[in-house]
C-alpha positions as a Python dict, from the first residue, in 0.01 Angstrom:
ca = {
    (1, 'M'): (0, 0, 0),
    (2, 'T'): (126, 338, -84),
    (3, 'T'): (120, 590, 190),
    (4, 'D'): (105, 890, -44),
    (5, 'G'): (-204, 1086, 55),
    (6, 'I'): (-195, 953, 417),
    (7, 'D'): (-123, 1179, 709),
    (8, 'P'): (-141, 965, 1022),
    (9, 'G'): (-123, 1258, 1265),
    (10, 'V'): (-448, 1426, 1139),
    (11, 'P'): (-750, 1353, 1353),
    (12, 'P'): (-1101, 1299, 1208),
    (13, 'S'): (-1319, 1604, 1140),
    (14, 'G'): (-1585, 1481, 1376),
    (15, 'A'): (-1803, 1189, 1468),
    (16, 'G'): (-2026, 1205, 1168),
    (17, 'C'): (-2049, 1318, 802),
    (18, 'A'): (-1954, 1694, 800),
    (19, 'E'): (-2190, 1784, 515),
    (20, 'C'): (-2483, 1581, 650),
    (21, 'D'): (-2448, 1727, 985),
    (22, 'Q'): (-2469, 2070, 831),
    (23, 'V'): (-2813, 1998, 678),
    (24, 'D'): (-2948, 1759, 939),
    (25, 'G'): (-2905, 1473, 692),
    (26, 'W'): (-2828, 1116, 761),
    (27, 'W'): (-2582, 837, 634),
    (28, 'F'): (-2546, 469, 587),
    (29, 'H'): (-2176, 431, 672),
    (30, 'L'): (-1894, 662, 730),
    (31, 'R'): (-1554, 713, 560),
    (32, 'R'): (-1253, 915, 675),
    (33, 'C'): (-1019, 1093, 441),
    (34, 'T'): (-658, 987, 533),
    (35, 'Q'): (-506, 1301, 422),
    (36, 'C'): (-710, 1571, 599),
    (37, 'G'): (-935, 1384, 825),
    (38, 'H'): (-1260, 1480, 662),
    (39, 'V'): (-1545, 1241, 762),
    (40, 'G'): (-1793, 1181, 483),
    (41, 'C'): (-2077, 932, 412),
    (42, 'C'): (-2041, 635, 179),
    (43, 'D'): (-2165, 587, -171),
    (44, 'D'): (-2464, 397, -37),
    (45, 'S'): (-2570, 705, 156),
    (46, 'P'): (-2795, 964, 3),
    (47, 'G'): (-2523, 1233, 1),
    (48, 'K'): (-2226, 1026, -116),
    (49, 'H'): (-2007, 1287, 49),
    (50, 'A'): (-1676, 1089, 90),
    (51, 'T'): (-1657, 1043, -295),
    (52, 'A'): (-1760, 1403, -344),
    (53, 'H'): (-1469, 1514, -107),
    (54, 'H'): (-1226, 1310, -317),
    (55, 'R'): (-1355, 1470, -644),
    (56, 'T'): (-1326, 1809, -498),
    (57, 'T'): (-986, 1786, -327),
    (58, 'G'): (-809, 1493, -508),
    (59, 'H'): (-736, 1336, -174),
    (60, 'P'): (-684, 977, -283),
    (61, 'I'): (-737, 748, 7),
    (62, 'I'): (-1015, 687, 254),
    (63, 'R'): (-1052, 449, 552),
    (64, 'S'): (-1364, 307, 696),
    (65, 'F'): (-1478, 513, 997),
    (66, 'E'): (-1700, 217, 1113),
    (67, 'P'): (-1620, 34, 1446),
    (68, 'G'): (-1413, -275, 1384),
    (69, 'E'): (-1331, -202, 1022),
    (70, 'R'): (-977, -134, 928),
    (71, 'W'): (-986, -123, 545),
    (72, 'F'): (-869, 142, 312),
    (73, 'W'): (-975, 245, -35),
    (74, 'N'): (-767, 419, -302),
    (75, 'F'): (-977, 612, -535),
    (76, 'K'): (-693, 668, -788),
    (77, 'T'): (-611, 303, -824),
    (78, 'S'): (-943, 141, -717),
    (79, 'E'): (-749, -80, -470),
    (80, 'L'): (-886, -207, -144),
    (81, 'Y'): (-635, -270, 140),
    (82, 'E'): (-743, -475, 437),
    (83, 'S'): (-531, -253, 668),
    (84, 'G'): (-274, 15, 663),
    (85, 'P'): (-103, 266, 883),
    (86, 'E'): (-246, 356, 1222),
    (87, 'L'): (-426, 691, 1215),
    (88, 'A'): (-486, 953, 1485),
    (89, 'P'): (-767, 854, 1716),
    (90, 'P'): (-1058, 807, 1715),
    (91, 'V'): (-1045, 548, 1432),
    (92, 'A'): (-1426, 505, 1430),
    (93, 'H'): (-1746, 692, 1509),
    (94, 'P'): (-1877, 630, 1865),
    (95, 'V'): (-1995, 272, 1907),
    (96, 'D'): (-2324, 397, 2054),
    (97, 'Q'): (-2399, 587, 1726),
    (98, 'P'): (-2608, 355, 1497),
    (99, 'S'): (-2556, 270, 1137),
    (100, 'P'): (-2735, 413, 958),
    (101, 'G'): (-2713, 718, 1168),
    (102, 'P'): (-2725, 947, 1348),
    (103, 'A'): (-3000, 851, 1585),
    (104, 'G'): (-3304, 1056, 1532),
    (105, 'R'): (-3234, 1169, 1173),
    (106, 'V'): (-3273, 834, 988),
    (107, 'P'): (-3607, 802, 811),
    (108, 'A'): (-3824, 508, 887),
    (109, 'N'): (-3804, 399, 523),
    (110, 'W'): (-3426, 436, 501),
    (111, 'A'): (-3371, 94, 341),
    (112, 'E'): (-3604, 185, 51),
    (113, 'T'): (-3423, 512, -18),
    (114, 'L'): (-3088, 334, -77),
    (115, 'R'): (-3217, 136, -380),
}
């Protein structure tokens, strides 16, 4: 795995998707930019903010921000890595935050909206 585009000292931007939080939106799963720490929602989420962040900034690598997951994804090479360098904590959203989340903002028909 290349470490270009990874800054292990940068903490995550927050406990949830930065853009979804600004508009009281919701997400399915969270991803963390390994270069700047931006936390965005996955491509199965309505906003697809992690990919949008990559397209806007060119930052190439994300890591899952889900508890218990350690994988990385390289947008430039379309490569999945089962693990990589340790990043600044926290390495996942709080375990009491549900997926999809956050609590109180997920619509009752959330599964239907992901189709």
